[in-house]
TORROPA-458177 format. One record per residue: residue number from 0; x, y, z of N, C-alpha, C, CB in turn; residue in one letter. Coordinates in nm, 2 decimals. Each point is the difference from the previous one (the first is absolute). Glycine has a CB too. Example, Ala and Ser with C-alpha at 12.3 -4.5 7.8 and 13.67 -1.06 7.14 Angstrom:
BEGIN
R  seq  n_east  n_north    n_up  ca_east  ca_north   ca_up  c_east  c_north    c_up  cb_east  cb_north   cb_up  type
R    0    1.32    -0.57    0.78    -0.09      0.12    0.00    0.09     0.12    0.00    -0.19     -0.12    0.12     A
R    1    0.15     0.23   -0.19     0.09      0.11    0.00   -0.08     0.11    0.08     0.12     -0.06   -0.22     S
! end
This chain:
BEGIN
R  seq  n_east  n_north    n_up  ca_east  ca_north   ca_up  c_east  c_north    c_up  cb_east  cb_north   cb_up  type
R    0   10.76     7.90   10.37    -0.13      0.00    0.04   -0.04     0.12    0.09     0.01     -0.25   -0.01     X
R    1    0.08     0.29    0.10    -0.02      0.12    0.08   -0.03     0.12   -0.07     0.14     -0.10    0.17     X
R    2   -0.06     0.13   -0.28    -0.03      0.12   -0.08   -0.13     0.00   -0.07     0.25      0.02   -0.03     X
R    3   -0.30    -0.14   -0.01    -0.13     -0.02   -0.06   -0.11     0.04    0.10     0.09     -0.18   -0.16     X
R    4   -0.07     0.13    0.28    -0.10      0.03    0.10    0.00     0.15    0.03     0.03     -0.23    0.10     X
R    5    0.09     0.29   -0.09     0.01      0.14    0.03   -0.06     0.08   -0.11     0.21     -0.04    0.13     X
R    6   -0.19     0.00   -0.26    -0.05      0.07   -0.11   -0.16    -0.01    0.00     0.21     -0.05   -0.14     X
R    7   -0.26    -0.07    0.17    -0.15     -0.02    0.00   -0.05     0.09    0.11     0.02     -0.23   -0.08     X
R    8    0.04     0.24    0.20    -0.04      0.08    0.11    0.00     0.15   -0.04     0.09     -0.17    0.16     X
R    9    0.02     0.21   -0.23     0.01      0.14   -0.05   -0.12     0.03   -0.09     0.25      0.00    0.03     X
R   10   -0.27    -0.08   -0.13    -0.11      0.02   -0.10   -0.13     0.01    0.07     0.14     -0.12   -0.18     X
R   11   -0.17     0.03    0.28    -0.12      0.00    0.07   -0.02     0.13    0.08     0.01     -0.25    0.02     X
R   12    0.10     0.30    0.04    -0.01      0.13    0.07   -0.02     0.11   -0.10     0.15     -0.09    0.18     X
R   13   -0.08     0.09   -0.29    -0.03      0.10   -0.11   -0.14     0.00   -0.05     0.24     -0.02   -0.07     X
R   14   -0.29    -0.10    0.05    -0.14     -0.01   -0.05   -0.10     0.06    0.10     0.07     -0.21   -0.13     X
R   15   -0.04     0.19    0.26    -0.08      0.05    0.11    0.00     0.16   -0.01     0.04     -0.21    0.14     X
R   16    0.08     0.26   -0.16     0.01      0.14   -0.01   -0.07     0.06   -0.12     0.22     -0.02    0.11     X
R   17   -0.21    -0.05   -0.23    -0.07      0.04   -0.12   -0.15     0.00    0.03     0.19     -0.09   -0.15     X
R   18   -0.24    -0.02    0.21    -0.14     -0.01    0.03   -0.05     0.12    0.09     0.02     -0.25   -0.02     X
R   19    0.07     0.29    0.11    -0.03      0.12    0.09   -0.02     0.12   -0.08     0.13     -0.10    0.19     X
R   20   -0.04     0.13   -0.28     0.00      0.11   -0.09   -0.12     0.00   -0.09     0.25      0.02    0.00     X
R   21   -0.28    -0.14   -0.06    -0.12     -0.02   -0.08   -0.13     0.02    0.07     0.14     -0.16   -0.13     X
R   22   -0.15     0.12    0.26    -0.12      0.02    0.08   -0.03     0.15    0.01     0.04     -0.22    0.12     X
R   23    0.07     0.30   -0.09    -0.02      0.14    0.02   -0.04     0.07   -0.14     0.17      0.00    0.18     X
R   24   -0.11    -0.05   -0.29    -0.04      0.06   -0.13   -0.15    -0.03   -0.03     0.24     -0.03   -0.08     X
R   25   -0.28    -0.09    0.11    -0.14     -0.04   -0.02   -0.09     0.08    0.09     0.07     -0.23   -0.06     X
R   26   -0.04     0.25    0.18    -0.08      0.08    0.09   -0.02     0.14   -0.05     0.07     -0.14    0.20     X
R   27    0.04     0.20   -0.25     0.00      0.13   -0.05   -0.09     0.01   -0.12     0.23      0.04    0.09     X
R   28   -0.22    -0.14   -0.18    -0.08     -0.01   -0.12   -0.15    -0.01    0.03     0.19     -0.10   -0.12     X
R   29   -0.22     0.02    0.22    -0.14     -0.03    0.04   -0.06     0.12    0.07     0.05     -0.24    0.02     X
R   30    0.03     0.33    0.04    -0.05      0.12    0.07   -0.08     0.09   -0.09     0.19     -0.02    0.16     X
R   31   -0.16     0.01   -0.29    -0.08      0.09   -0.10    0.05     0.14   -0.01    -0.19     -0.14    0.05     X
R   32    0.31     0.17    0.01     0.05      0.13   -0.02    0.05     0.02   -0.15     0.07      0.01    0.25     X
R   33   -0.10     0.09   -0.31     0.04      0.02   -0.14    0.12     0.09   -0.01    -0.24     -0.02   -0.07     X
R   34    0.33    -0.03   -0.01     0.12      0.08   -0.03   -0.02     0.05   -0.15     0.16     -0.13    0.17     X
R   35   -0.09     0.23   -0.21    -0.01      0.05   -0.14    0.04    -0.12   -0.09     0.04      0.24    0.07     X
R   36   -0.11    -0.24   -0.18     0.02     -0.11   -0.10    0.14     0.00   -0.06    -0.23      0.01   -0.05     X
R   37    0.30     0.10    0.05     0.13      0.01   -0.05    0.11    -0.04    0.10    -0.08      0.17   -0.16     X
R   38    0.05    -0.20    0.28     0.10     -0.04    0.10    0.05    -0.14   -0.03    -0.10      0.15    0.17     X
R   39    0.23    -0.17   -0.15     0.07     -0.13   -0.03   -0.05    -0.11    0.11     0.20      0.13   -0.10     X
R   40   -0.20    -0.09    0.22    -0.03     -0.10    0.11   -0.11     0.05    0.09     0.24     -0.09   -0.01     X
R   41   -0.32     0.00    0.06    -0.11      0.03    0.09    0.05     0.03    0.14    -0.15     -0.14   -0.14     X
R   42    0.26     0.07    0.18     0.06      0.02    0.13    0.14    -0.05    0.00    -0.23     -0.03    0.11     X
R   43    0.30     0.06    0.01     0.14     -0.05    0.01    0.00    -0.16   -0.01     0.07      0.21    0.14     X
R   44   -0.17    -0.27   -0.09    -0.01     -0.15    0.00   -0.01    -0.05   -0.15    -0.11      0.00    0.23     X
R   45    0.03     0.07   -0.31    -0.01     -0.03   -0.14    0.14     0.02   -0.07    -0.25      0.06    0.00     X
R   46    0.32     0.05    0.03     0.13      0.02   -0.05    0.10    -0.11    0.04    -0.05      0.25    0.00     X
R   47    0.04    -0.29    0.12     0.09     -0.10    0.05   -0.02    -0.13   -0.07     0.01      0.11    0.22     X
R   48   -0.14    -0.15   -0.24    -0.03     -0.12   -0.08    0.04     0.01   -0.14    -0.19     -0.04    0.15     X
R   49    0.19     0.16   -0.21     0.04      0.01   -0.14    0.16     0.00   -0.02    -0.21      0.13   -0.04     X
R   50    0.28    -0.08    0.14     0.14      0.03   -0.02    0.10    -0.08    0.09    -0.07      0.22   -0.07     X
R   51    0.02    -0.28    0.17     0.08     -0.07    0.10    0.07    -0.12   -0.05    -0.15      0.09    0.17     X
R   52    0.25    -0.13   -0.10     0.08     -0.12   -0.02    0.02    -0.07    0.14     0.11      0.10   -0.21     X
R   53   -0.07    -0.23    0.20     0.03     -0.07    0.12    0.15     0.01    0.02    -0.19     -0.16   -0.03     X
R   54    0.23     0.17    0.16     0.15      0.01    0.02    0.04    -0.10    0.11    -0.01      0.24   -0.06     X
R   55    0.12    -0.31    0.03     0.06     -0.10    0.09    0.10     0.07    0.09    -0.04     -0.18   -0.17     X
R   56    0.02     0.17    0.30     0.10      0.06    0.09    0.14    -0.07   -0.01    -0.19      0.07    0.15     X
R   57    0.29     0.01   -0.15     0.14     -0.05    0.01    0.06     0.03    0.13     0.02      0.03   -0.25     X
R   58    0.07    -0.11    0.30     0.07      0.03    0.13    0.07     0.13   -0.01     0.02     -0.24    0.05     X
R   59   -0.01     0.32    0.06     0.08      0.12    0.01    0.14    -0.04   -0.01    -0.17      0.11    0.14     X
R   60    0.25    -0.02   -0.20     0.15     -0.03    0.00    0.05     0.03    0.14     0.02      0.06   -0.24     X
R   61    0.09    -0.13    0.27     0.06      0.01    0.13    0.03     0.14    0.04     0.10     -0.23   -0.03     X
R   62   -0.13     0.28    0.15     0.03      0.13    0.04   -0.11     0.10   -0.03     0.24     -0.05   -0.03     X
R   63   -0.35     0.01   -0.04    -0.10      0.10   -0.03   -0.08     0.02    0.13    -0.02     -0.08   -0.24     X
R   64    0.00     0.20    0.27    -0.07      0.04    0.12   -0.14     0.06   -0.04     0.21      0.04    0.13     X
R   65   -0.32    -0.09   -0.07    -0.13      0.05   -0.03   -0.01     0.15    0.02    -0.09     -0.23    0.06     X
R   66    0.01     0.29   -0.15    -0.03      0.14    0.01   -0.12     0.02    0.09     0.10      0.05   -0.23     X
R   67   -0.13     0.08    0.27    -0.10      0.02    0.10   -0.14    -0.06   -0.04     0.12      0.21    0.06     X
R   68   -0.18    -0.28    0.04    -0.14     -0.05   -0.02   -0.09     0.11   -0.02     0.05     -0.20    0.15     X
R   69   -0.16     0.18   -0.23    -0.10      0.10   -0.02    0.04     0.10   -0.11    -0.07     -0.03    0.24     X
R   70    0.18     0.01   -0.30     0.05      0.10   -0.10    0.03    -0.08   -0.13     0.09      0.16    0.17     X
R   71   -0.16    -0.26   -0.20     0.03     -0.09   -0.11    0.01     0.07   -0.14    -0.11     -0.18    0.13     X
R   72    0.02     0.28   -0.15     0.00      0.07   -0.13    0.13     0.08   -0.02    -0.25      0.02    0.01     X
R   73    0.29     0.06    0.09     0.12      0.08   -0.02    0.13    -0.09    0.02    -0.12      0.20    0.09     X
R   74    0.11    -0.31   -0.01     0.11     -0.09    0.02    0.03    -0.07   -0.14    -0.06     -0.04    0.24     X
R   75   -0.04     0.00   -0.30     0.01     -0.08   -0.13    0.05     0.10   -0.11    -0.18     -0.17    0.07     X
R   76    0.12     0.29   -0.08     0.04      0.09   -0.10    0.15     0.04    0.02    -0.24      0.09   -0.01     X
R   77    0.28    -0.07    0.13     0.14      0.04    0.03    0.09    -0.12   -0.03    -0.07      0.17    0.17     X
R   78    0.04    -0.29   -0.13     0.08     -0.11   -0.02    0.02    -0.03   -0.15    -0.08     -0.10    0.23     X
R   79   -0.03     0.11   -0.30     0.00     -0.03   -0.15    0.09     0.11   -0.06    -0.23     -0.11    0.00     X
R   80    0.22     0.23    0.04     0.08      0.11   -0.05    0.15    -0.02    0.03    -0.20      0.16    0.03     X
R   81    0.23    -0.20    0.09     0.14     -0.02    0.04    0.06    -0.12   -0.07    -0.05      0.10    0.22     X
R   82   -0.03    -0.19   -0.27     0.05     -0.12   -0.07   -0.05    -0.02   -0.14     0.00     -0.10    0.23     X
R   83   -0.03     0.22   -0.30    -0.04     -0.01   -0.14    0.11    -0.06   -0.08    -0.14      0.20    0.03     X
R   84    0.27    -0.19    0.00     0.11     -0.06   -0.07   -0.01    -0.15    0.00     0.14      0.20    0.05     X
R   85   -0.21    -0.25    0.05    -0.02     -0.15    0.00   -0.14    -0.04   -0.06     0.14     -0.01    0.21     X
R   86   -0.21     0.11   -0.27    -0.12     -0.03   -0.07   -0.12    -0.01    0.09     0.13     -0.12   -0.16     X
R   87   -0.13     0.17    0.28    -0.11      0.00    0.09   -0.11     0.10   -0.04     0.15     -0.08    0.19     X
R   88   -0.27     0.04   -0.18    -0.11      0.10   -0.03   -0.10    -0.01    0.12     0.02     -0.02   -0.25     X
R   89   -0.10     0.12    0.26    -0.10      0.02    0.11   -0.12    -0.08   -0.05     0.08      0.23    0.07     X
R   90   -0.15    -0.30    0.03    -0.13     -0.06   -0.03   -0.09     0.03    0.12     0.11     -0.18   -0.14     X
R   91   -0.24     0.18    0.11    -0.10      0.03    0.10   -0.13    -0.08   -0.02     0.10      0.23    0.03     X
R   92   -0.16    -0.27    0.07    -0.13     -0.08   -0.01   -0.04    -0.04    0.14     0.06     -0.07   -0.23     X
R   93   -0.08    -0.06    0.24    -0.04     -0.06    0.13    0.10    -0.12    0.03    -0.24      0.07   -0.04     X
R   94    0.25    -0.09    0.17     0.08     -0.11    0.05   -0.09    -0.08    0.10     0.23      0.12   -0.03     X
R   95   -0.20    -0.25    0.04    -0.07     -0.08    0.09    0.11    -0.03    0.11    -0.17     -0.10   -0.17     X
R   96    0.14     0.14    0.29     0.10     -0.02    0.11    0.00    -0.15    0.04    -0.03      0.24    0.08     X
R   97    0.15    -0.29   -0.04     0.01     -0.13    0.04   -0.05    -0.02    0.15     0.20     -0.03   -0.16     X
R   98   -0.18     0.13    0.24    -0.02     -0.02    0.14   -0.15    -0.02    0.03     0.20      0.14    0.04     X
R   99   -0.29    -0.05   -0.10    -0.14      0.00    0.04   -0.09    -0.01   -0.12     0.06      0.13    0.19     X
R  100   -0.01    -0.15   -0.31    -0.08     -0.02   -0.12   -0.08     0.12   -0.04    -0.01     -0.23    0.06     X
R  101    0.06     0.35   -0.03    -0.07      0.13   -0.04    0.04     0.04   -0.14    -0.01      0.07    0.24     X
R  102   -0.08    -0.01   -0.31     0.02      0.06   -0.13    0.04     0.15    0.03    -0.16     -0.16   -0.13     X
R  103    0.28     0.20    0.09     0.05      0.13    0.03    0.04     0.08   -0.12     0.07     -0.09    0.22     X
R  104   -0.11     0.22   -0.24     0.06      0.08   -0.10    0.15     0.01    0.03    -0.22      0.13   -0.04     X
R  105    0.30    -0.15   -0.07     0.14      0.00    0.03    0.08     0.03   -0.13    -0.04     -0.18    0.18     X
R  106    0.17     0.21   -0.16     0.09      0.03   -0.11    0.13    -0.08    0.03    -0.10      0.23   -0.04     X
R  107    0.17    -0.26   -0.07     0.13     -0.08    0.01    0.08     0.04   -0.13    -0.11     -0.19    0.13     X
R  108    0.22     0.12   -0.15     0.08      0.02   -0.12    0.01    -0.14   -0.07     0.14      0.19    0.11     X
R  109   -0.11    -0.18   -0.24     0.00     -0.12   -0.09    0.14     0.00   -0.07    -0.26     -0.01   -0.02     X
R  110    0.32    -0.10    0.02     0.13     -0.02   -0.07   -0.03    -0.03   -0.15     0.11     -0.09    0.21     X
R  111    0.00     0.09   -0.29    -0.01     -0.03   -0.14   -0.06    -0.13   -0.03     0.20      0.14   -0.04     X
R  112   -0.17    -0.24    0.13    -0.05     -0.13   -0.03   -0.15    -0.02    0.05     0.24     -0.09    0.02     X
R  113   -0.30     0.20    0.03    -0.14     -0.01    0.04   -0.02    -0.04    0.14    -0.05     -0.05   -0.23     X
R  114    0.16     0.02    0.30    -0.02     -0.03    0.15   -0.01     0.13    0.08     0.13     -0.21   -0.03     X
R  115   -0.19     0.20    0.14    -0.03      0.11    0.09    0.10     0.01    0.11    -0.24     -0.02   -0.06     X
R  116    0.28     0.15    0.09     0.08      0.03    0.12   -0.08     0.11    0.07     0.22     -0.06   -0.11     X
R  117   -0.26     0.02    0.24    -0.08      0.10    0.08    0.09     0.07    0.10    -0.20     -0.15   -0.03     X
R  118    0.23     0.28    0.01     0.09      0.07    0.09   -0.06     0.03    0.13     0.11      0.09   -0.20     X
R  119   -0.24    -0.11    0.22    -0.07      0.04    0.12   -0.01    -0.12    0.10    -0.12      0.18   -0.12     X
R  120    0.07    -0.29    0.06    -0.03     -0.12    0.08    0.12    -0.10   -0.01    -0.25      0.03   -0.04     X
R  121    0.26    -0.12    0.14     0.10     -0.10   -0.01   -0.04    -0.10   -0.11     0.06      0.03    0.25     X
R  122    0.02    -0.13   -0.27    -0.03     -0.10   -0.11   -0.05    -0.13    0.05     0.17      0.11   -0.14     X
R  123   -0.25    -0.11    0.25    -0.06     -0.12    0.05   -0.08    -0.06   -0.11     0.00      0.09    0.24     X
R  124   -0.01    -0.22   -0.25    -0.08     -0.07   -0.10   -0.15     0.02    0.03     0.18     -0.17   -0.04     X
R  125   -0.26     0.15   -0.06    -0.15      0.00    0.02   -0.07     0.13   -0.05     0.05     -0.15    0.19     X
R  126    0.03     0.24   -0.23    -0.07      0.13   -0.06   -0.02    -0.02   -0.15     0.11      0.14    0.18     X
R  127   -0.22    -0.07   -0.22    -0.03      0.00   -0.14   -0.02     0.15   -0.04    -0.11     -0.23    0.00     X
R  128    0.15     0.26   -0.13     0.00      0.14   -0.05   -0.06     0.00   -0.14     0.20      0.06    0.14     X
R  129   -0.30     0.03   -0.15    -0.06      0.03   -0.13    0.00     0.15   -0.02    -0.15     -0.21    0.01     X
R  130    0.20     0.26   -0.13     0.01      0.14   -0.02    0.05     0.04   -0.13     0.03      0.02    0.24     X
R  131   -0.02     0.11   -0.26     0.04      0.06   -0.12    0.15     0.04    0.00    -0.24      0.09   -0.03     X
R  132    0.32    -0.14   -0.06     0.14      0.04    0.00    0.02     0.13   -0.08     0.07     -0.24    0.02     X
R  133   -0.02     0.34    0.03     0.00      0.14   -0.06    0.15     0.03   -0.05    -0.20      0.08    0.14     X
R  134    0.22    -0.08   -0.27     0.13      0.02   -0.05    0.04     0.15    0.00    -0.03     -0.20   -0.14     X
R  135   -0.07     0.29    0.13     0.02      0.14   -0.01    0.02     0.06    0.14    -0.14      0.01   -0.20     X
R  136    0.27     0.02    0.23     0.04      0.05    0.13   -0.06     0.14    0.04     0.21     -0.13   -0.03     X
R  137   -0.26     0.20   -0.07    -0.06      0.13    0.03   -0.14    -0.02    0.07     0.12      0.10   -0.20     X
R  138   -0.17    -0.22    0.20    -0.13     -0.04    0.06    0.03    -0.05    0.15    -0.11     -0.04   -0.23     X
R  139    0.23     0.00    0.26     0.03     -0.06    0.13   -0.03     0.10    0.11     0.17     -0.15   -0.11     X
R  140   -0.24     0.10    0.22    -0.05      0.09    0.10    0.11     0.02    0.12    -0.24     -0.07   -0.06     X
R  141    0.33     0.15    0.03     0.11      0.03    0.11   -0.06     0.06    0.12     0.17      0.03   -0.18     X
R  142   -0.29     0.04    0.17    -0.06      0.07    0.11   -0.08    -0.10    0.09    -0.01      0.21   -0.14     X
R  143    0.00    -0.34    0.10    -0.06     -0.10    0.09   -0.15    -0.01   -0.02     0.18      0.04    0.15     X
R  144   -0.24     0.02   -0.25    -0.15     -0.01   -0.01   -0.05    -0.11   -0.10     0.00      0.25    0.05     X
R  145    0.09    -0.31   -0.12    -0.04     -0.11   -0.09   -0.05     0.05   -0.13    -0.06     -0.13    0.20     X
R  146    0.03     0.04   -0.29    -0.05      0.03   -0.13   -0.14    -0.05   -0.01     0.23     -0.01   -0.11     X
R  147   -0.25    -0.12    0.13    -0.13     -0.06   -0.01   -0.09     0.04    0.12     0.11     -0.19   -0.12     X
R  148   -0.05     0.21    0.23    -0.08      0.02    0.12   -0.01     0.14    0.05     0.07     -0.22    0.07     X
R  149   -0.02     0.32   -0.15    -0.01      0.14    0.03   -0.10     0.06   -0.09     0.24      0.01    0.08     X
R  150   -0.35     0.05   -0.03    -0.10      0.06   -0.08    0.05     0.10   -0.11    -0.15     -0.03    0.19     X
R  151    0.23     0.12   -0.15     0.04      0.10   -0.10    0.09    -0.05   -0.11    -0.01      0.16    0.19     X
R  152    0.09    -0.26   -0.16     0.08     -0.07   -0.11   -0.08    -0.09   -0.08     0.20      0.02    0.14     X
R  153   -0.30    -0.09   -0.07    -0.07     -0.11   -0.06   -0.11     0.05   -0.10     0.04     -0.13    0.20     X
R  154   -0.10     0.24   -0.17    -0.11      0.06   -0.08    0.04     0.02   -0.15    -0.09      0.11    0.21     X
R  155    0.20    -0.05   -0.24     0.03      0.02   -0.14    0.03    -0.14   -0.07     0.09      0.23    0.06     X
R  156   -0.04    -0.33    0.02     0.03     -0.13   -0.06   -0.13    -0.07   -0.03     0.22     -0.01    0.13     X
R  157   -0.32     0.02   -0.04    -0.13     -0.06   -0.02   -0.06     0.06   -0.13    -0.03     -0.04    0.25     X
R  158    0.04     0.17   -0.26    -0.06      0.07   -0.12    0.08    -0.03   -0.13    -0.08      0.18    0.16     X
R  159    0.21    -0.17   -0.16     0.08      0.00   -0.12    0.08    -0.13   -0.02     0.01      0.24    0.01     X
R  160    0.01    -0.32    0.10     0.09     -0.11   -0.01    0.14     0.04    0.03    -0.15     -0.11   -0.16     X
R  161    0.24     0.02    0.17     0.14      0.03    0.02    0.06     0.05   -0.13     0.02     -0.17    0.18     X
R  162    0.08     0.26   -0.17     0.07      0.05   -0.11    0.06    -0.11   -0.08     0.04      0.22    0.11     X
R  163   -0.02    -0.20   -0.24     0.06     -0.09   -0.09    0.14    -0.04    0.06    -0.12      0.09   -0.20     X
R  164    0.16    -0.21    0.20     0.13     -0.05    0.05    0.02     0.01    0.15     0.09      0.06   -0.22     X
R  165   -0.20    -0.03    0.29     0.01      0.01    0.15    0.01    -0.14    0.07    -0.12      0.22   -0.02     X
R  166    0.07    -0.32   -0.05     0.00     -0.13    0.06    0.13    -0.08   -0.03    -0.25      0.00   -0.01     X
R  167    0.30    -0.07    0.11     0.11     -0.09   -0.02   -0.05    -0.14   -0.03     0.15      0.14    0.15     X
R  168   -0.09    -0.21   -0.25    -0.05     -0.14   -0.03    0.08    -0.09    0.09    -0.05      0.06   -0.24     X
R  169    0.00    -0.07    0.36     0.07     -0.08    0.10   -0.11    -0.08    0.08     0.19      0.16    0.02     X
R  170   -0.15    -0.27    0.04    -0.09     -0.08    0.08   -0.07    -0.10   -0.09    -0.03      0.19    0.16     X
R  171   -0.07    -0.25   -0.10    -0.08     -0.11   -0.07   -0.14     0.05   -0.02     0.14     -0.18    0.10     X
R  172   -0.21     0.13   -0.21    -0.14      0.04   -0.03   -0.09    -0.04    0.12     0.04     -0.02   -0.25     X
R  173   -0.15     0.09    0.26    -0.10     -0.03    0.11   -0.06    -0.14   -0.03    -0.05      0.24    0.04     X
R  174    0.03    -0.27   -0.17    -0.06     -0.13   -0.03    0.10    -0.11    0.02    -0.15      0.10   -0.17     X
R  175    0.11    -0.21    0.25     0.09     -0.11    0.02    0.01    -0.09   -0.12    -0.05      0.01    0.24     X
R  176   -0.04     0.02   -0.34     0.01     -0.09   -0.12    0.11     0.04   -0.09    -0.25     -0.02    0.01     X
R  177    0.30     0.15    0.01     0.12      0.04   -0.08    0.13    -0.06    0.05    -0.13      0.22   -0.05     X
R  178    0.23    -0.23   -0.04     0.12     -0.05    0.04    0.07     0.08    0.11     0.03     -0.10   -0.22     X
R  179    0.04     0.04    0.31     0.07      0.07    0.11    0.13     0.03   -0.04    -0.13     -0.11    0.18     X
! end
């Protein structure tokens, strides 16, 4: 029964995060700014809604020490790189913090089974993560500027979309109607 409650709580937190992203996408669409017709996405929020997945946090392994706060993009890129032999990939999007319920641009790593390992934050319960799992390590932001949240990296992705085979098929669909 406890895991069912925990799962319902996680899904509710994820749904809240998706609603936050959707609200931003709607505001951008309502603003009336025109993008060229041949662009793939109107904004990073639209791209997140199209490509993101839900991720279930997994406990850190014993002895894992958190990497520097405020450097989640480079932390996650480096951690995924250092553990590629274990199938880790970089992911980026938004997280809902447990402490104060804030929606925060964030990055993390994803295991082969689709569970999330956050090398920057501890693994306290109550966090939710929605984002894009990136299989192509040439896109990983080792310089700490992010992919989705950095203008210079994001602009070509909004225009052209992600390169073929850049996405990892990990995590759960955004729709809760789909099988978990």
